[in-house]
Every structure is written in structure tokens, then in C-alpha cells.
C-alpha positions, 0 to 999 in steps of 0.5 A, a space after each residue: 758331816 762335821 768334818 766336812 763343815 770344818 774343812 770348808 771353814 778351814 778353806 775359807 780361813 786360808 783364802 781370807 789369810 791369803 787375801 790379807 797377805 796380798 793386801 799387806 804386800 800391796 800396801 808395802 809396795 805402795 809405801 816403798 814406791 812412794 818413799 823411792 819417788 819422793 827421795 829423788 823427786 826434789 833432786 836436780 842435776 848438780 853439775 849445771 850449777 858448777 858449770 857456770 863458774 869461771 
């Protein structure tokens, strides 16, 4: 009977661990997306400034 209770507790721990891993991966994905988005948000085409010359 004790081994059955331990098995259930172990199964719950594995489920919680997977949820924590998935949450960490989601947070990492959001961080990478925000960094990528802000890296290129301020840049415009630089060739337009050069073409106004002689």
C-alpha cells in the first residue's frame, strides 16, 4: 500500500516538473522574441538616405 502511494506521489512530481520546464521554455521563447523584435524595430532602410545625394 505504501509503494502505491509513493508511485502516485512520484507521478505528480514528474507532472509538476514538466510543467515547470514548459513554463521556463515559454518564458525563454518570449524573451528571445522580445529581444529579436526590439533589435530590428528601430532600423529603417539606410539606402533611402544615400540616394538623396548628387
